[in-house]
C-alpha positions in Angstrom: -12.9 -17.0 65.0 -9.4 -16.8 63.8 -10.3 -19.3 61.1 -13.1 -17.3 60.0 -11.2 -13.9 60.0 -8.2 -15.6 58.0 -10.5 -16.9 55.3 -12.3 -13.8 55.0 -8.9 -11.9 54.2 -7.7 -14.7 51.8 -11.1 -14.3 50.0 -10.4 -10.4 50.1 -7.0 -10.6 48.9 -8.1 -13.2 46.0 -10.8 -11.0 45.0 -8.6 -7.8 44.9 -5.8 -9.9 42.8 -8.4 -11.0 40.4 -9.7 -7.2 39.7 -6.2 -6.1 39.2 -5.7 -8.9 36.6 -8.7 -8.4 34.9 -8.0 -4.8 34.9 -4.4 -5.6 33.5 -5.7 -7.7 31.0 -8.3 -5.3 30.0 -5.5 -2.4 29.4 -3.2 -4.7 27.3 -6.1 -5.2 25.1 -7.0 -1.8 24.8 -3.7 -1.0 24.3 -3.5 -3.4 21.5 -6.3 -2.4 20.0 -5.4 1.5 19.9 -2.2 0.6 18.2 -3.8 -1.5 15.5 -6.3 1.2 15.0 -3.5 4.0 14.5 -1.5 1.7 12.4 -4.3 1.5 10.2 -5.2 4.9 10.3 -1.4 5.5 9.3 -1.5 3.3 6.3 -4.9 4.8 5.3 -3.4 8.2 5.3 -0.4 6.9 3.2 -2.6 5.8 0.5 -4.8 8.3 0.2 -2.0 11.0 0.0 -0.5 8.8 -2.7 -3.7 8.5 -4.6 -4.6 12.5 -4.3 -1.2 14.1 -3.6 1.3 14.6 -6.2 4.8 13.4 -4.9 7.0 11.9 -7.0 9.3 8.4 -6.1 12.5 10.5 -5.9 13.5 14.4 -5.8 15.8 15.8 -8.1 16.8 14.3 -11.6 15.7 10.9 -10.9 16.9 8.2 -13.1 15.1 7.0 -16.3 13.7 3.4 -16.6 12.4 1.7 -19.4 8.9 -0.1 -18.9 7.5 -2.3 -21.5 3.5 -2.4 -21.4 1.8 -5.5 -23.4 -1.3 -4.9 -25.1 -3.9 -6.8 -23.2 -2.1 -6.5 -19.9 -3.8 -6.3 -16.7 -3.7 -2.9 -14.8 -2.5 -4.7 -11.5 0.2 -6.2 -13.5 1.1 -2.9 -14.9 1.3 -1.1 -11.8 3.2 -4.2 -10.3 5.7 -3.2 -12.7 6.2 0.0 -12.0 6.5 -0.6 -8.5 9.3 -3.2 -9.2 10.8 -0.5 -11.4 11.0 1.9 -8.3 8.9 4.3 -10.0 5.9 4.2 -7.5 5.9 3.4 -4.1 3.2 1.3 -3.8 1.1 -0.9 -6.5 -2.3 -0.8 -4.9 -2.2 3.1 -4.7 -1.2 3.5 -8.3 -4.0 1.2 -9.1 -6.9 2.9 -7.2 -5.7 6.5 -8.7 -5.6 4.9 -12.3 -9.4 3.4 -11.7 -10.4 7.0 -10.1 -9.1 8.8 -13.0 -10.2 5.9 -15.6 -7.2 6.5 -17.6 -6.4 4.3 -20.8 -3.3 2.8 -21.0 -1.6 2.2 -24.5 1.0 -0.6 -25.0 4.5 0.0 -25.9 7.9 0.7 -24.6 8.0 3.9 -22.5 11.1 5.6 -20.9 10.0 7.2 -17.3 11.4 8.5 -14.8 11.6 8.3 -10.9 11.3 11.9 -10.4 7.5 11.9 -12.3 4.8 12.0 -10.2 1.4 9.4 -10.6 -0.2 12.2 -12.9 3.2 12.2 -15.2 3.1 8.6 -15.4 -0.5 8.2 -16.4 -0.1 11.1 -18.8 3.0 9.2 -20.7 1.9 5.5 -20.7 -2.0 6.8 -21.8 -0.5 8.5 -24.9 1.1 6.0 -27.7 3.2 9.0 -29.3 5.0 8.5 -25.8 6.0 5.2 -26.5 9.7 4.4 -28.1 8.7 1.0 -29.7 6.2 -0.7 -31.4 3.2 -2.1 -29.4 3.3 -5.7 -28.6 0.3 -7.7 -27.3 0.6 -10.6 -24.4 -0.4 -13.2 -27.2 2.8 -12.2 -29.5 5.2 -12.4 -26.5 3.5 -16.0 -25.5 3.8 -17.2 -29.0 7.5 -16.6 -29.1 8.1 -18.6 -26.0 
């Protein structure tokens, strides 16, 4: 009888331990999933705020930056130039804003400021009269190389 009681208690302890282990793994899994969903929601909010909001990269006077846009240059390349120049926080949100607003970007060299909003930048680079230099094309630049 003692042998039967001991094995019963061992099986009960094993089941209890297995249940605790399964619950612990589930808790860790759901915390991980919740964390990833929370991160995704935060990033989605940030991108949406940049696309539909109107906030500059820097407050105050900012600093002037010259950006040259070549004729035939891709929209994503232009967004990358603006992000590299620290005029915009994110090239993807600018690209989305550009596609939603359906602006036509003009080639030339533009003096932009870090205190400009997305709309200000788009207004500036969509008008050739704002360019300080004559337009260059991607082909012209490649022929010089």
